[in-house]
gemmi code that builds the backbone of each chain (N, CA, C; Angstrom):
import gemmi

chains = {
    "A": [
        ("MET", (57.821, -5.854, -109.655), (58.133, -4.747, -110.548), (56.908, -3.903, -110.738)),
        ("GLU", (57.105, -2.580, -110.654), (56.002, -1.662, -110.884), (56.519, -0.530, -111.755)),
        ("PHE", (55.602, 0.204, -112.358), (56.057, 1.388, -113.097), (54.965, 2.440, -113.095)),
        ("VAL", (55.407, 3.683, -113.275), (54.464, 4.812, -113.369), (54.814, 5.568, -114.637)),
        ("ILE", (53.798, 5.898, -115.434), (54.014, 6.656, -116.643), (53.503, 8.078, -116.463)),
        ("THR", (54.349, 9.070, -116.686), (53.956, 10.454, -116.637), (54.125, 11.097, -118.023)),
        ("GLU", (53.086, 11.689, -118.506), (53.139, 12.283, -119.853), (53.564, 13.744, -119.739)),
        ("TYR", (54.681, 14.077, -120.330), (55.126, 15.473, -120.386), (54.814, 16.039, -121.783)),
        ("LYS", (55.044, 17.314, -121.931), (54.753, 17.954, -123.207), (55.521, 17.369, -124.352)),
        ("HIS", (56.848, 17.080, -124.141), (57.658, 16.621, -125.204), (58.115, 15.197, -125.095)),
        ("CYS", (57.739, 14.498, -124.050), (58.142, 13.099, -123.905), (57.317, 12.413, -122.791)),
        ("ASP", (57.516, 11.096, -122.735), (56.867, 10.350, -121.614), (57.951, 9.809, -120.689)),
        ("LEU", (57.660, 9.879, -119.420), (58.610, 9.389, -118.401), (58.019, 8.078, -117.852)),
        ("VAL", (58.853, 6.995, -117.930), (58.438, 5.736, -117.343), (59.360, 5.441, -116.165)),
        ("GLU", (58.837, 5.549, -114.958), (59.629, 5.261, -113.750), (59.373, 3.837, -113.347)),
        ("ILE", (60.469, 3.010, -113.422), (60.341, 1.602, -113.137), (60.930, 1.322, -111.742)),
        ("SER", (60.288, 0.421, -111.012), (60.832, 0.035, -109.712), (60.806, -1.491, -109.603)),
        ("GLY", (61.759, -2.041, -108.786), (61.810, -3.471, -108.554), (62.679, -4.210, -109.525)),
        ("ARG", (62.448, -5.475, -109.657), (63.235, -6.340, -110.548), (62.685, -6.332, -111.988)),
        ("VAL", (63.615, -6.216, -112.948), (63.252, -6.392, -114.331), (64.019, -7.639, -114.813)),
        ("ASP", (63.287, -8.740, -114.876), (63.938, -10.041, -115.232), (63.047, -10.758, -116.245)),
        ("SER", (63.300, -12.021, -116.489), (62.520, -12.764, -117.488), (61.058, -12.884, -117.101)),
        ("TYR", (60.763, -12.736, -115.812), (59.373, -12.840, -115.368), (58.649, -11.502, -115.596)),
        ("THR", (59.302, -10.399, -115.314), (58.654, -9.103, -115.379), (58.854, -8.322, -116.672)),
        ("SER", (59.889, -8.640, -117.410), (60.149, -7.842, -118.622), (59.047, -7.893, -119.699)),
        ("PRO", (58.267, -9.026, -119.790), (57.192, -8.982, -120.795), (56.169, -7.851, -120.495)),
        ("LYS", (55.938, -7.546, -119.218), (54.996, -6.469, -118.884), (55.565, -5.100, -119.339)),
        ("ILE", (56.865, -4.889, -119.142), (57.499, -3.642, -119.610), (57.469, -3.572, -121.133)),
        ("LYS", (57.723, -4.738, -121.743), (57.719, -4.787, -123.233), (56.335, -4.381, -123.744)),
        ("GLU", (55.298, -4.938, -123.145), (53.904, -4.630, -123.584), (53.634, -3.127, -123.382)),
        ("THR", (54.062, -2.592, -122.267), (53.812, -1.171, -121.988), (54.533, -0.264, -122.977)),
        ("LEU", (55.790, -0.572, -123.248), (56.551, 0.255, -124.184), (56.017, 0.122, -125.587)),
        ("GLU", (55.630, -1.101, -125.989), (55.042, -1.260, -127.338), (53.750, -0.504, -127.513)),
        ("THR", (52.943, -0.470, -126.458), (51.673, 0.254, -126.493), (51.939, 1.767, -126.607)),
        ("LEU", (52.889, 2.282, -125.827), (53.272, 3.670, -125.903), (53.707, 4.062, -127.322)),
        ("ILE", (54.609, 3.221, -127.855), (55.162, 3.520, -129.163), (54.100, 3.409, -130.239)),
        ("ALA", (53.224, 2.402, -130.143), (52.162, 2.241, -131.123), (51.201, 3.417, -131.095)),
        ("ASP", (51.113, 4.053, -129.955), (50.239, 5.267, -129.798), (50.962, 6.515, -130.214)),
        ("GLY", (52.166, 6.384, -130.754), (52.883, 7.514, -131.271), (53.755, 8.238, -130.257)),
        ("HIS", (53.953, 7.633, -129.065), (54.836, 8.207, -128.050), (56.187, 7.616, -128.197)),
        ("CYS", (56.999, 8.234, -129.008), (58.305, 7.651, -129.325), (59.475, 8.403, -128.679)),
        ("LYS", (59.134, 9.318, -127.780), (60.199, 9.989, -127.044), (59.986, 9.636, -125.558)),
        ("ILE", (60.866, 8.750, -125.094), (60.632, 8.105, -123.769), (61.888, 8.219, -122.927)),
        ("VAL", (61.639, 8.586, -121.648), (62.695, 8.517, -120.603), (62.374, 7.298, -119.745)),
        ("LEU", (63.315, 6.389, -119.606), (63.175, 5.252, -118.709), (64.012, 5.591, -117.447)),
        ("ASP", (63.306, 5.819, -116.314), (64.033, 6.126, -115.093), (64.255, 4.815, -114.289)),
        ("LEU", (65.548, 4.521, -114.035), (65.891, 3.253, -113.389), (66.276, 3.399, -111.903)),
        ("LYS", (65.989, 4.599, -111.370), (66.423, 4.873, -109.977), (66.030, 3.793, -108.977)),
        ("ALA", (64.816, 3.257, -109.125), (64.326, 2.299, -108.124), (64.342, 0.847, -108.656)),
        ("VAL", (65.126, 0.616, -109.737), (65.271, -0.737, -110.271), (66.369, -1.457, -109.453)),
        ("SER", (65.971, -2.600, -108.873), (66.912, -3.309, -108.004), (67.737, -4.315, -108.798)),
        ("TYR", (67.235, -4.748, -109.969), (67.957, -5.728, -110.770), (67.448, -5.597, -112.211)),
        ("LEU", (68.413, -5.658, -113.157), (68.047, -5.636, -114.578), (68.794, -6.765, -115.296)),
        ("SER", (68.006, -7.750, -115.789), (68.626, -8.919, -116.451), (68.854, -8.603, -117.910)),
        ("SER", (69.494, -9.571, -118.617), (69.708, -9.392, -120.053), (68.384, -9.297, -120.803)),
        ("SER", (67.352, -10.019, -120.295), (66.061, -9.957, -120.970), (65.447, -8.561, -120.852)),
        ("GLY", (65.675, -7.941, -119.679), (65.210, -6.540, -119.491), (65.979, -5.599, -120.403)),
        ("MET", (67.298, -5.792, -120.519), (68.066, -4.947, -121.397), (67.609, -5.055, -122.831)),
        ("LEU", (67.353, -6.309, -123.248), (66.926, -6.533, -124.652), (65.534, -5.952, -124.885)),
        ("THR", (64.699, -5.938, -123.863), (63.409, -5.259, -123.977), (63.596, -3.762, -124.281)),
        ("PHE", (64.514, -3.175, -123.570), (64.800, -1.736, -123.812), (65.404, -1.532, -125.220)),
        ("ILE", (66.308, -2.467, -125.637), (66.953, -2.331, -126.938), (65.914, -2.432, -128.051)),
        ("ASN", (65.006, -3.421, -127.912), (64.005, -3.596, -128.947), (63.035, -2.386, -129.035)),
        ("ALA", (62.708, -1.831, -127.891), (61.850, -0.647, -127.883), (62.617, 0.516, -128.535)),
        ("LEU", (63.900, 0.613, -128.272), (64.725, 1.658, -128.929), (64.713, 1.516, -130.430)),
        ("LYS", (64.849, 0.262, -130.905), (64.830, 0.017, -132.339), (63.495, 0.506, -132.920)),
        ("HIS", (62.415, 0.133, -132.264), (61.076, 0.540, -132.782), (60.936, 2.057, -132.782)),
        ("CYS", (61.406, 2.716, -131.727), (61.282, 4.163, -131.639), (62.088, 4.849, -132.728)),
        ("GLN", (63.262, 4.290, -133.024), (64.108, 4.962, -134.004), (63.669, 4.721, -135.472)),
        ("GLN", (62.661, 3.867, -135.617), (62.091, 3.720, -136.974), (61.313, 4.946, -137.350)),
        ("GLY", (60.783, 5.654, -136.362), (60.040, 6.894, -136.610), (60.975, 8.075, -136.575)),
        ("LYS", (60.498, 9.202, -137.041), (61.302, 10.411, -137.068), (61.504, 10.978, -135.694)),
        ("GLU", (62.752, 11.153, -135.301), (63.123, 11.763, -134.019), (62.699, 10.958, -132.802)),
        ("GLY", (62.399, 9.686, -132.998), (62.084, 8.813, -131.884), (63.365, 8.511, -131.088)),
        ("LYS", (63.234, 8.368, -129.790), (64.404, 8.148, -128.941), (63.996, 7.649, -127.578)),
        ("ILE", (64.746, 6.708, -127.025), (64.575, 6.298, -125.636), (65.858, 6.635, -124.920)),
        ("VAL", (65.778, 7.345, -123.799), (66.955, 7.648, -122.972), (66.784, 7.081, -121.600)),
        ("LEU", (67.879, 6.897, -120.900), (67.835, 6.352, -119.544), (68.225, 7.461, -118.539)),
        ("SER", (67.679, 7.352, -117.352), (68.140, 8.271, -116.281), (68.256, 7.510, -114.968)),
        ("ASN", (69.118, 8.072, -114.094), (69.300, 7.521, -112.751), (69.691, 6.007, -112.826)),
        ("VAL", (70.646, 5.676, -113.639), (70.985, 4.277, -113.798), (71.918, 3.894, -112.604)),
        ("PRO", (71.481, 2.967, -111.750), (72.309, 2.531, -110.595), (73.695, 1.962, -111.101)),
        ("PRO", (74.747, 2.223, -110.343), (76.091, 1.856, -110.797), (76.239, 0.360, -111.223)),
        ("GLN", (75.639, -0.507, -110.447), (75.797, -1.967, -110.756), (75.073, -2.308, -112.052)),
        ("ILE", (73.943, -1.642, -112.282), (73.211, -1.855, -113.557), (74.023, -1.277, -114.696)),
        ("PHE", (74.604, -0.094, -114.484), (75.428, 0.517, -115.539), (76.608, -0.420, -115.881)),
        ("ASN", (77.219, -1.024, -114.848), (78.330, -1.912, -115.112), (77.940, -3.036, -116.076)),
        ("ASN", (76.755, -3.607, -115.868), (76.316, -4.715, -116.744), (75.948, -4.233, -118.122)),
        ("LEU", (75.342, -3.002, -118.191), (75.053, -2.407, -119.517), (76.325, -2.186, -120.283)),
        ("GLU", (77.374, -1.760, -119.563), (78.670, -1.479, -120.168), (79.311, -2.796, -120.647)),
        ("LEU", (79.186, -3.820, -119.810), (79.748, -5.157, -120.153), (79.108, -5.658, -121.437)),
        ("ALA", (77.805, -5.396, -121.616), (77.129, -5.918, -122.813), (77.263, -4.950, -123.999)),
        ("GLY", (77.914, -3.828, -123.764), (78.089, -2.842, -124.876), (76.833, -2.018, -125.153)),
        ("PHE", (75.869, -2.037, -124.201), (74.610, -1.320, -124.450), (74.690, 0.108, -124.007)),
        ("HIS", (75.710, 0.426, -123.215), (75.819, 1.827, -122.677), (76.010, 2.843, -123.798)),
        ("THR", (76.532, 2.382, -124.948), (76.776, 3.352, -126.002), (75.504, 3.549, -126.901)),
        ("LEU", (74.568, 2.641, -126.730), (73.380, 2.710, -127.574), (72.314, 3.634, -127.039)),
        ("PHE", (72.392, 3.914, -125.735), (71.432, 4.839, -125.087), (72.132, 6.130, -124.661)),
        ("GLU", (71.390, 7.222, -124.720), (71.812, 8.402, -124.037), (71.440, 8.185, -122.546)),
        ("ILE", (72.411, 8.444, -121.671), (72.179, 8.218, -120.232), (72.350, 9.518, -119.464)),
        ("TYR", (71.349, 9.867, -118.669), (71.350, 11.125, -117.908), (71.371, 10.847, -116.434)),
        ("GLU", (71.954, 11.801, -115.690), (72.107, 11.603, -114.242), (70.787, 11.679, -113.493)),
        ("ASP", (69.874, 12.490, -114.011), (68.598, 12.676, -113.302), (67.467, 12.861, -114.316)),
        ("VAL", (66.255, 12.764, -113.746), (65.055, 12.838, -114.580), (64.901, 14.207, -115.215)),
        ("VAL", (65.176, 15.272, -114.476), (64.987, 16.641, -114.986), (65.806, 16.854, -116.234)),
        ("THR", (67.103, 16.432, -116.154), (67.980, 16.603, -117.334), (67.481, 15.743, -118.502)),
        ("ALA", (67.071, 14.529, -118.184), (66.642, 13.606, -119.262), (65.396, 14.173, -119.943)),
        ("VAL", (64.450, 14.582, -119.152), (63.187, 15.141, -119.770), (63.491, 16.414, -120.542)),
        ("GLY", (64.387, 17.214, -119.973), (64.761, 18.507, -120.591), (65.455, 18.362, -121.909)),
        ("ASN", (66.036, 17.160, -122.135), (66.757, 16.894, -123.399), (65.804, 16.849, -124.603)),
        ("PHE", (64.546, 16.577, -124.364), (63.604, 16.492, -125.521), (63.003, 17.840, -125.897)),
    ],
    "B": [
        ("MET", (77.180, -25.977, -96.520), (76.519, -26.200, -97.791), (74.982, -26.133, -97.630)),
        ("THR", (74.342, -25.386, -98.508), (72.888, -25.278, -98.435), (72.305, -25.627, -99.818)),
        ("THR", (71.309, -26.469, -99.853), (70.706, -26.893, -101.117), (69.228, -26.549, -101.087)),
        ("ARG", (68.761, -25.950, -102.162), (67.337, -25.662, -102.306), (66.846, -25.987, -103.700)),
        ("ASN", (65.592, -26.415, -103.788), (64.964, -26.679, -105.073), (63.932, -25.615, -105.401)),
        ("PHE", (63.904, -25.217, -106.647), (62.945, -24.211, -107.089), (62.211, -24.730, -108.330)),
        ("PRO", (60.904, -24.508, -108.441), (60.235, -24.850, -109.715), (60.868, -24.076, -110.875)),
        ("ALA", (61.063, -24.764, -111.956), (61.707, -24.077, -113.095), (60.737, -23.206, -113.861)),
        ("ASN", (60.416, -22.098, -113.245), (59.583, -21.091, -113.902), (60.125, -19.699, -113.589)),
        ("PHE", (59.740, -18.728, -114.397), (60.305, -17.345, -114.254), (59.860, -16.682, -112.970)),
        ("LYS", (58.751, -17.116, -112.412), (58.314, -16.513, -111.120), (59.316, -16.885, -110.018)),
        ("SER", (60.001, -17.997, -110.144), (60.995, -18.425, -109.155), (62.234, -17.501, -109.114)),
        ("LEU", (62.475, -16.762, -110.172), (63.718, -16.039, -110.273), (63.940, -15.085, -109.095)),
        ("SER", (62.844, -14.460, -108.652), (62.994, -13.530, -107.511), (63.412, -14.259, -106.242)),
        ("ASN", (62.769, -15.416, -105.987), (63.137, -16.187, -104.797), (64.591, -16.708, -104.898)),
        ("ILE", (64.945, -17.108, -106.098), (66.285, -17.620, -106.328), (67.302, -16.504, -106.038)),
        ("SER", (67.024, -15.281, -106.518), (67.911, -14.157, -106.293), (68.021, -13.870, -104.810)),
        ("ASP", (66.874, -13.908, -104.071), (66.953, -13.643, -102.630), (67.872, -14.638, -101.953)),
        ("PHE", (67.746, -15.897, -102.354), (68.583, -16.973, -101.789), (70.076, -16.708, -102.079)),
        ("ILE", (70.353, -16.333, -103.311), (71.747, -16.109, -103.747), (72.344, -14.856, -103.066)),
        ("VAL", (71.544, -13.800, -103.034), (72.011, -12.571, -102.397), (72.316, -12.831, -100.916)),
        ("THR", (71.468, -13.494, -100.193), (71.672, -13.778, -98.773), (72.921, -14.642, -98.620)),
        ("SER", (73.074, -15.686, -99.443), (74.230, -16.574, -99.349), (75.522, -15.809, -99.602)),
        ("SER", (75.493, -14.905, -100.586), (76.698, -14.172, -100.957), (77.042, -13.120, -99.855)),
        ("GLU", (75.975, -12.529, -99.296), (76.204, -11.618, -98.166), (76.860, -12.343, -96.993)),
        ("ASN", (76.329, -13.530, -96.676), (76.879, -14.352, -95.585), (78.324, -14.752, -95.849)),
        ("ALA", (78.683, -14.888, -97.131), (80.035, -15.261, -97.514), (80.959, -14.072, -97.475)),
        ("GLY", (80.445, -12.867, -97.255), (81.292, -11.694, -97.116), (81.648, -10.955, -98.404)),
        ("PHE", (80.879, -11.132, -99.463), (81.191, -10.450, -100.714), (80.768, -8.988, -100.652)),
        ("SER", (81.368, -8.154, -101.516), (81.051, -6.746, -101.643), (79.712, -6.632, -102.397)),
        ("PRO", (79.016, -5.488, -102.251), (77.764, -5.296, -102.984), (77.923, -5.489, -104.505)),
        ("SER", (79.022, -5.001, -105.103), (79.170, -5.175, -106.532), (79.394, -6.642, -106.910)),
        ("ASP", (80.124, -7.384, -106.077), (80.298, -8.808, -106.334), (78.969, -9.565, -106.158)),
        ("ILE", (78.187, -9.145, -105.155), (76.923, -9.780, -104.905), (76.005, -9.590, -106.134)),
        ("TYR", (76.020, -8.397, -106.662), (75.192, -8.124, -107.883), (75.691, -9.004, -109.044)),
        ("ALA", (76.994, -9.146, -109.180), (77.557, -9.948, -110.263), (77.110, -11.411, -110.088)),
        ("ILE", (77.188, -11.946, -108.869), (76.807, -13.338, -108.615), (75.303, -13.510, -108.903)),
        ("GLN", (74.521, -12.535, -108.423), (73.072, -12.567, -108.675), (72.766, -12.572, -110.154)),
        ("THR", (73.508, -11.777, -110.923), (73.295, -11.728, -112.396), (73.610, -13.073, -113.008)),
        ("ALA", (74.800, -13.648, -112.646), (75.216, -14.920, -113.247), (74.167, -16.034, -112.992)),
        ("VAL", (73.708, -16.102, -111.744), (72.758, -17.160, -111.418), (71.383, -16.896, -112.070)),
        ("ASP", (70.953, -15.667, -112.080), (69.666, -15.338, -112.737), (69.728, -15.704, -114.209)),
        ("GLU", (70.808, -15.366, -114.892), (70.927, -15.655, -116.312), (71.034, -17.151, -116.541)),
        ("ALA", (71.712, -17.867, -115.644), (71.806, -19.299, -115.760), (70.453, -19.964, -115.615)),
        ("CYS", (69.678, -19.512, -114.648), (68.339, -20.098, -114.440), (67.376, -19.797, -115.568)),
        ("SER", (67.491, -18.574, -116.106), (66.631, -18.224, -117.253), (66.968, -19.116, -118.450)),
        ("ASN", (68.282, -19.403, -118.648), (68.719, -20.301, -119.746), (68.211, -21.705, -119.530)),
        ("ILE", (68.229, -22.175, -118.248), (67.757, -23.525, -117.955), (66.294, -23.671, -118.377)),
        ("ILE", (65.488, -22.625, -117.979), (64.057, -22.680, -118.321), (63.847, -22.568, -119.807)),
        ("ASP", (64.538, -21.647, -120.435), (64.316, -21.370, -121.874), (64.883, -22.494, -122.749)),
        ("HIS", (66.083, -22.975, -122.395), (66.789, -23.842, -123.358), (66.885, -25.336, -122.900)),
        ("ALA", (67.123, -25.548, -121.619), (67.242, -26.972, -121.160), (65.822, -27.578, -121.082)),
        ("TYR", (64.926, -26.939, -120.376), (63.546, -27.452, -120.303), (62.737, -27.024, -121.517)),
        ("GLY", (63.028, -25.881, -122.106), (62.321, -25.406, -123.309), (61.074, -24.612, -123.009)),
        ("CYS", (60.576, -24.701, -121.800), (59.470, -23.859, -121.347), (59.329, -23.995, -119.833)),
        ("GLU", (58.394, -23.306, -119.235), (58.276, -23.280, -117.781), (57.565, -24.523, -117.247)),
        ("ASN", (57.885, -24.801, -115.977), (57.170, -25.809, -115.187), (57.304, -27.233, -115.706)),
        ("LEU", (58.468, -27.547, -116.274), (58.699, -28.946, -116.716), (59.650, -29.668, -115.763)),
        ("GLY", (60.028, -29.020, -114.662), (60.922, -29.648, -113.707), (61.405, -28.661, -112.684)),
        ("ASP", (62.472, -29.012, -112.004), (63.004, -28.153, -110.946), (64.404, -27.701, -111.280)),
        ("ILE", (64.857, -26.652, -110.604), (66.238, -26.230, -110.612), (66.753, -26.458, -109.185)),
        ("GLN", (67.775, -27.291, -109.072), (68.333, -27.492, -107.749), (69.602, -26.588, -107.622)),
        ("ILE", (69.664, -25.838, -106.545), (70.797, -24.926, -106.371), (71.483, -25.254, -105.039)),
        ("GLN", (72.800, -25.545, -105.193), (73.595, -25.922, -104.030), (74.691, -24.841, -103.836)),
        ("VAL", (74.654, -24.242, -102.682), (75.657, -23.163, -102.403), (76.641, -23.660, -101.323)),
        ("THR", (77.926, -23.540, -101.676), (78.961, -23.943, -100.750), (79.934, -22.784, -100.515)),
        ("PRO", (80.058, -22.261, -99.279), (81.074, -21.238, -99.053), (82.429, -21.847, -99.182)),
        ("LEU", (83.318, -21.158, -99.823), (84.703, -21.592, -99.948), (85.600, -20.714, -99.046)),
        ("LYS", (86.839, -21.109, -98.905), (87.730, -20.344, -98.026), (87.786, -18.879, -98.443)),
        ("ASN", (87.859, -18.642, -99.737), (87.937, -17.256, -100.224), (86.939, -16.999, -101.346)),
        ("GLY", (85.747, -17.555, -101.190), (84.754, -17.363, -102.278), (83.491, -18.166, -102.047)),
        ("ILE", (82.853, -18.473, -103.158), (81.581, -19.214, -103.081), (81.436, -20.108, -104.312)),
        ("GLN", (80.909, -21.292, -104.125), (80.642, -22.169, -105.237), (79.138, -22.428, -105.299)),
        ("ILE", (78.597, -22.238, -106.497), (77.170, -22.429, -106.676), (76.966, -23.465, -107.788)),
        ("ILE", (76.270, -24.574, -107.473), (76.023, -25.617, -108.442), (74.537, -25.645, -108.770)),
        ("LEU", (74.237, -25.558, -110.072), (72.833, -25.595, -110.509), (72.605, -26.908, -111.284)),
        ("ARG", (71.571, -27.612, -110.920), (71.264, -28.892, -111.640), (69.861, -28.844, -112.206)),
        ("ASP", (69.713, -29.403, -113.383), (68.370, -29.510, -113.974), (68.266, -30.843, -114.748)),
        ("GLU", (67.085, -31.280, -115.039), (66.903, -32.531, -115.756), (66.345, -32.297, -117.142)),
        ("GLY", (66.735, -31.132, -117.736), (66.283, -30.798, -119.081), (67.152, -31.403, -120.130)),
        ("ASN", (67.004, -30.919, -121.344), (67.814, -31.400, -122.457), (69.255, -30.952, -122.286)),
        ("PRO", (70.192, -31.757, -122.843), (71.594, -31.350, -122.771), (71.826, -29.952, -123.258)),
        ("PHE", (72.589, -29.197, -122.522), (72.885, -27.820, -122.966), (74.344, -27.686, -123.271)),
        ("ASP", (74.633, -27.379, -124.557), (76.016, -27.248, -124.996), (76.343, -25.756, -125.150)),
        ("PRO", (77.164, -25.203, -124.272), (77.453, -23.757, -124.371), (78.167, -23.408, -125.687)),
        ("ASP", (78.868, -24.410, -126.282), (79.585, -24.138, -127.526), (78.625, -23.822, -128.667)),
        ("ASP", (77.356, -24.233, -128.497), (76.344, -23.965, -129.527), (75.943, -22.489, -129.566)),
        ("VAL", (76.347, -21.772, -128.526), (75.895, -20.369, -128.378), (77.121, -19.459, -128.566)),
        ("PRO", (77.230, -18.775, -129.684), (78.345, -17.890, -129.907), (78.292, -16.670, -129.002)),
        ("ASP", (79.454, -16.118, -128.705), (79.489, -14.843, -127.944), (78.760, -13.761, -128.755)),
        ("PRO", (78.032, -12.889, -128.048), (77.399, -11.790, -128.752), (78.480, -10.771, -129.192)),
        ("ASP", (78.193, -10.097, -130.314), (79.084, -9.046, -130.782), (78.650, -7.756, -130.084)),
        ("ILE", (79.357, -7.452, -129.011), (78.887, -6.311, -128.176), (79.182, -4.952, -128.770)),
        ("SER", (79.907, -4.965, -129.926), (80.205, -3.704, -130.555), (79.339, -3.467, -131.804)),
        ("SER", (78.442, -4.416, -132.087), (77.657, -4.283, -133.333), (76.615, -3.146, -133.164)),
        ("PRO", (76.300, -2.489, -134.284), (75.310, -1.392, -134.188), (73.921, -1.929, -133.844)),
        ("LEU", (73.094, -0.991, -133.393), (71.743, -1.329, -132.889), (70.967, -2.174, -133.851)),
        ("GLU", (71.058, -1.785, -135.153), (70.176, -2.429, -136.168), (70.436, -3.915, -136.277)),
        ("ILE", (71.630, -4.355, -136.050), (71.956, -5.798, -136.268), (72.326, -6.494, -134.965)),
        ("ARG", (72.047, -5.840, -133.848), (72.415, -6.463, -132.527), (71.597, -7.721, -132.347)),
        ("LYS", (72.319, -8.845, -132.092), (71.672, -10.143, -131.894), (71.281, -10.301, -130.400)),
        ("GLU", (70.219, -11.123, -130.197), (69.736, -11.281, -128.847), (70.292, -12.454, -128.119)),
        ("ARG", (70.824, -13.421, -128.836), (71.204, -14.682, -128.197), (72.637, -14.627, -127.617)),
        ("GLY", (72.859, -15.295, -126.537), (74.189, -15.442, -125.996), (74.606, -14.550, -124.882)),
        ("LEU", (73.742, -13.594, -124.549), (74.111, -12.643, -123.494), (74.194, -13.321, -122.112)),
        ("GLY", (73.325, -14.283, -121.860), (73.303, -14.935, -120.555), (74.615, -15.602, -120.232)),
        ("ILE", (75.084, -16.423, -121.149), (76.359, -17.130, -120.968), (77.526, -16.129, -120.942)),
        ("PHE", (77.405, -15.103, -121.775), (78.445, -14.046, -121.798), (78.566, -13.436, -120.403)),
        ("PHE", (77.404, -13.081, -119.793), (77.449, -12.481, -118.437), (78.075, -13.481, -117.427)),
        ("MET", (77.666, -14.719, -117.515), (78.202, -15.706, -116.550), (79.740, -15.774, -116.641)),
        ("ARG", (80.228, -15.849, -117.869), (81.691, -15.980, -118.063), (82.432, -14.737, -117.649)),
        ("LYS", (81.831, -13.561, -117.907), (82.505, -12.299, -117.558), (82.454, -12.028, -116.043)),
        ("LEU", (81.377, -12.443, -115.402), (81.167, -12.027, -113.994), (81.680, -13.058, -112.978)),
        ("MET", (81.835, -14.327, -113.398), (82.295, -15.337, -112.455), (83.721, -15.744, -112.806)),
        ("ASP", (84.433, -16.369, -111.834), (85.808, -16.775, -112.038), (85.924, -18.123, -112.696)),
        ("ARG", (84.969, -19.006, -112.420), (84.918, -20.292, -113.112), (83.487, -20.643, -113.489)),
        ("VAL", (83.322, -21.122, -114.725), (81.994, -21.564, -115.205), (82.206, -22.911, -115.877)),
        ("ILE", (81.582, -23.957, -115.311), (81.795, -25.307, -115.836), (80.421, -25.924, -116.155)),
        ("PHE", (80.253, -26.286, -117.441), (79.039, -26.964, -117.881), (79.334, -28.468, -118.002)),
        ("GLU", (78.457, -29.266, -117.423), (78.594, -30.731, -117.540), (77.243, -31.340, -117.838)),
        ("PHE", (77.235, -32.463, -118.548), (75.968, -33.193, -118.747), (76.226, -34.702, -118.605)),
        ("SER", (75.303, -35.378, -117.930), (75.339, -36.841, -117.970), (73.870, -37.315, -118.095)),
        ("ASN", (73.697, -38.474, -118.747), (72.340, -39.013, -118.889), (71.668, -39.253, -117.550)),
        ("LYS", (72.480, -39.581, -116.550), (71.928, -39.912, -115.249), (71.566, -38.687, -114.458)),
        ("LYS", (72.433, -37.648, -114.503), (72.225, -36.465, -113.632), (71.662, -35.254, -114.355)),
        ("GLY", (71.677, -35.276, -115.677), (71.219, -34.116, -116.426), (72.326, -33.055, -116.520)),
        ("ASN", (71.903, -31.801, -116.577), (72.881, -30.699, -116.702), (73.345, -30.283, -115.307)),
        ("THR", (74.656, -30.066, -115.208), (75.222, -29.515, -113.988), (76.057, -28.295, -114.360)),
        ("LEU", (75.741, -27.189, -113.772), (76.535, -25.958, -114.016), (77.145, -25.493, -112.729)),
        ("THR", (78.457, -25.403, -112.731), (79.163, -24.931, -111.540), (79.705, -23.565, -111.768)),
        ("LEU", (79.329, -22.667, -110.858), (79.773, -21.242, -110.929), (80.598, -21.006, -109.659)),
        ("ILE", (81.792, -20.400, -109.836), (82.638, -20.105, -108.684), (83.097, -18.626, -108.762)),
        ("LYS", (82.969, -17.938, -107.626), (83.428, -16.551, -107.568), (84.339, -16.419, -106.339)),
        ("TYR", (85.533, -15.822, -106.613), (86.467, -15.600, -105.518), (86.383, -14.152, -105.040)),
        ("LYS", (86.605, -13.938, -103.772), (86.547, -12.556, -103.259), (87.809, -11.794, -103.713)),
        ("GLY", (87.566, -10.574, -104.192), (88.688, -9.692, -104.598), (89.361, -10.117, -105.863)),
        ("ALA", (88.796, -11.058, -106.588), (89.469, -11.535, -107.835), (89.200, -10.586, -108.954)),
    ],
}
model = gemmi.Model(1)
for chain_id, residues in chains.items():
    chain = gemmi.Chain(chain_id)
    for i, (resn, *xyz) in enumerate(residues, 1):
        res = gemmi.Residue()
        res.name, res.seqid = resn, gemmi.SeqId(i, " ")
        for name, pos in zip(("N", "CA", "C"), xyz):
            atom = gemmi.Atom()
            atom.name, atom.element = name, gemmi.Element(name[0])
            atom.pos, atom.b_iso = gemmi.Position(*pos), 0.0
            res.add_atom(atom)
        chain.add_residue(res)
    model.add_chain(chain)
structure = gemmi.Structure()
structure.add_model(model)
structure.setup_entities()
């Protein structure tokens, strides 16, 4: 699993690639918590290159969303969610908790 | 039938997934079914490490894959503590973000994504989890 963080004027883009599972999700958790602690509470998580997302990965995103929403106007949105990952998000009922965008440009533009 | 042993740690999950994906591809499953099987096995193995063994590197996970006439059977064995799925309530998937609980998603995924999920325990053999997926079901 790898990720790249790009800071935009109104939000931060986190492009994740590879597997997000019980082994790798602690690293994403640490990264998101650091971003949020530094006051970056408007985040786009781009999942275009994510090959697998486990429930531990989903819960990492959910917990980061909870932290973001404690602040004013904080929000985490998803972009480029692969269909199989969307199916599992839907199964878990998480698809309604996130705003989901088809591409990065639209997601970043939302902020 | 193919059997492999993996150290019960989270680093093994990637190798386990590779094994399961290859086995499911060889069995002729669709990409969406392969992802479903991968999810069920990954969640099962994470549960074994977290709940049966209680932490990493206390034993192995043995995975036995058997192609069926119209599907695949995957048996996972561990020598951890007895795991009773009835102790884990289904998550409330419609609850609002503020009160969303974290426990139970793994078993929930297994039951939703596979056609049969059977938990067994014996003092001699430990935990045995049988997962079965049929093609086109």
